[in-house]
C-alpha positions as CSV (number, residue, x, y, z in Angstrom):
1,X,127.3,149.3,-15.2
2,X,123.6,149.6,-14.7
3,X,122.1,151.7,-11.9
4,X,120.7,148.6,-10.2
5,X,124.1,146.9,-10.4
6,X,125.9,150.0,-9.0
7,X,123.3,150.3,-6.2
8,X,123.7,146.6,-5.3
9,X,127.5,146.9,-5.2
10,X,127.2,149.9,-2.9
11,X,124.8,148.1,-0.7
12,X,127.1,145.1,-0.4
13,X,130.0,147.3,0.4
14,X,128.0,149.1,3.1
15,X,126.8,145.8,4.6
16,X,130.3,144.4,4.6
17,X,131.7,147.6,6.4
18,X,128.9,147.5,8.9
19,X,129.4,143.8,9.7
20,X,133.1,144.4,10.3
21,X,132.7,147.0,13.1
22,X,132.6,144.8,16.1
23,X,130.9,146.3,19.2
24,X,132.6,143.9,21.6
25,X,136.1,145.3,21.0
26,X,135.1,148.9,21.6
27,X,133.2,148.6,24.9
28,X,134.2,149.3,28.5
29,X,133.1,147.3,31.5
30,X,132.4,149.0,34.8
31,X,130.2,148.8,37.9
32,X,127.8,151.3,36.1
33,X,127.5,148.9,33.2
34,X,127.0,145.9,35.4
35,X,124.3,147.7,37.4
36,X,122.5,149.0,34.3
37,X,122.6,145.5,32.7
38,X,121.2,143.7,35.8
39,X,117.6,143.4,34.5
40,X,118.8,142.1,31.2
41,X,121.1,139.5,32.9
42,X,118.2,138.4,35.1
43,X,115.9,138.0,32.1
44,X,118.6,136.0,30.4
45,X,118.8,133.6,33.4
46,X,115.0,133.1,33.1
47,X,115.3,132.5,29.4
48,X,118.1,130.0,29.9
49,X,115.9,128.1,32.4
50,X,112.9,128.2,30.0
51,X,114.9,127.0,27.0
52,X,117.1,124.4,28.8
53,X,115.2,121.6,27.0
54,X,116.8,122.8,23.7
55,X,120.4,121.6,24.0
56,X,121.4,123.4,20.8
57,X,120.8,126.9,22.4
58,X,123.7,127.8,24.6
59,X,123.8,130.8,27.1
60,X,126.9,132.5,28.4
61,X,125.8,135.0,31.1
62,X,128.3,137.5,32.6
63,X,127.7,140.5,34.9
64,X,127.7,142.9,32.0
65,X,126.9,140.8,28.9
66,X,125.0,137.9,27.6
67,X,125.9,135.7,24.6
68,X,123.3,133.2,23.2
69,X,124.4,130.8,20.5
70,X,122.7,128.4,18.1
71,X,125.1,126.5,16.0
72,X,126.8,129.2,13.9
73,X,124.6,132.1,14.9
74,X,125.3,134.2,17.9
75,X,123.5,136.9,19.8
76,X,125.3,139.2,22.1
77,X,123.8,141.9,24.5
78,X,125.5,144.4,26.7
79,X,125.4,148.0,28.0
80,X,127.5,150.8,26.6
81,X,128.5,153.3,29.2
82,X,129.6,155.9,26.6
83,X,126.3,156.1,24.8
84,X,124.3,154.9,27.8
85,X,122.4,152.5,25.5
86,X,121.9,148.8,25.6
87,X,123.7,147.3,22.6
88,X,123.5,144.1,20.8
89,X,125.0,142.2,17.9
90,X,123.8,139.2,15.9
91,X,126.4,137.4,13.9
92,X,126.6,134.4,11.7
93,X,129.2,132.5,9.9
94,X,129.1,132.4,6.1
95,X,130.1,128.9,5.0
96,X,130.5,130.2,1.4
97,X,133.3,132.8,2.0
98,X,134.4,131.9,5.6
99,X,133.5,135.3,6.9
100,X,131.5,136.3,10.0
101,X,128.8,138.8,9.4
102,X,127.2,140.9,12.1
103,X,124.4,143.3,12.5
104,X,124.5,145.8,15.5
105,X,121.6,147.1,17.4
106,X,121.0,149.6,20.2
107,X,118.0,150.1,22.6
108,X,117.3,153.0,24.8
109,X,116.4,151.0,27.9
110,X,116.6,147.6,29.5
111,X,113.0,146.7,28.7
112,X,113.5,147.2,24.9
113,X,116.7,145.1,25.1
114,X,114.9,142.4,27.0
115,X,112.1,142.4,24.5
116,X,114.6,142.0,21.6
117,X,116.4,139.2,23.5
118,X,113.1,137.4,24.0
119,X,112.1,137.8,20.4
120,X,115.5,136.5,19.2
121,X,115.3,133.5,21.5
122,X,111.9,132.7,20.1
123,X,113.5,132.7,16.6
124,X,116.4,130.5,17.8
125,X,113.9,128.2,19.5
126,X,112.0,127.8,16.2
127,X,115.2,127.2,14.2
128,X,116.4,124.6,16.7
129,X,113.0,122.9,16.7
130,X,113.0,122.7,12.9
131,X,116.6,121.3,12.8
132,X,115.8,118.8,15.5
133,X,112.7,117.7,13.7
134,X,114.5,117.3,10.4
135,X,117.4,115.3,11.9
136,X,115.2,113.1,14.1
137,X,115.5,109.4,13.2
138,X,112.2,107.9,12.0
């Protein structure tokens, strides 16, 4: 096997392993997490109001987490009391092999998490706009 092929196989194994470790199952909810997450939750409410004209973008806002979906893509944000970091996960469904793939993120403070959420929503807005334009009857 060539070195490129070996490296590619190792990178695929690493990506698969990373995508299978789900943050949501490992976290604890508490008053501390809810309090720390408050600025992120409030920003999510504002984002939901700003993006309400895009029906394809759905928000689920809880005291200690936010989930934003666009068709088969999902963004999830929360606060991890163990690491005292804001955490996130972006996942998508692979139609080819029926697997869900996820990438995890961590931010040191609420502002960094909010910035990531805003940037992700901007991308989702652009994707939804493109899909809507492509499927719009002439």
